[in-house]
C-alpha positions in Angstrom: 96.5 91.5 82.8 93.4 90.4 80.0 90.6 88.4 81.7 88.0 86.9 79.9 84.5 85.8 80.5 83.6 82.6 81.4 82.9 80.0 78.6 79.4 80.6 77.3 79.5 84.2 78.4 81.7 85.7 75.8 78.7 87.0 73.7 77.2 88.7 76.8 80.5 90.0 78.3 83.9 91.7 76.7 87.3 90.8 78.0 88.5 92.9 80.7 92.2 94.8 81.1 93.1 94.8 84.6 96.1 96.3 86.3 97.6 94.4 89.2 99.4 96.8 91.8 101.4 94.8 94.5 102.6 96.7 97.3 104.7 96.0 100.4 105.6 97.7 103.7 109.2 98.5 103.5 110.2 99.2 107.4 107.0 97.6 109.4 107.2 98.1 113.3 109.1 95.8 114.9 107.5 92.6 116.0 104.9 93.0 112.9 105.0 91.6 109.6 104.8 94.0 106.9 101.5 95.2 105.3 101.4 93.4 101.7 98.7 94.4 99.3 97.7 92.9 95.9 95.2 95.3 94.4 93.2 94.4 91.1 91.9 97.4 89.1 90.4 98.2 86.0 91.9 101.9 86.2 94.7 102.8 84.5 98.1 102.4 86.2 101.2 103.9 84.1 103.6 104.8 86.7 104.7 104.6 90.4 102.8 107.7 90.8 99.8 106.4 89.6 100.0 103.4 91.8 100.9 105.2 94.9 97.6 107.3 94.1 95.4 104.2 93.7 96.6 102.7 96.6 95.8 106.0 98.6 92.4 105.8 97.7 92.1 101.9 98.7 93.5 103.1 102.3 90.8 106.0 102.3 88.3 103.0 101.9 88.9 101.8 105.2 88.0 104.9 107.1 84.7 104.4 105.3 84.2 101.0 106.4 85.3 102.0 109.9 82.7 105.0 109.7 79.6 102.6 108.8 80.6 100.1 111.0 80.4 102.7 113.7 77.2 103.9 112.5 75.9 100.3 112.5 77.6 99.3 115.9 78.0 102.4 118.2 75.2 104.2 116.9 72.8 101.6 116.2 71.4 103.1 113.0 69.7 99.8 111.5 67.7 99.6 114.8 66.4 102.9 114.5 65.4 102.7 111.1 63.4 99.4 112.1 61.3 101.3 114.5 57.9 103.4 114.2 57.8 106.9 115.2 56.2 106.0 118.4 
């Protein structure tokens, strides 16, 4: 997919070639709708294996998000940062 910059911005920004990965869970647990991801990336995706690799990266992102949420809510790191040594 080729995405062009907005009108008036073509001189400042170039067109971007993007890849779209559509992934849907084949056998979801009973009583739950299948997970459906539509990812847009500027990384090269030329094969099924490439797509699976990018989906794996995206899945790891959620572990990172959970880690930072735990730091902020459970460990209260933002509160600690805003205090003095005393």
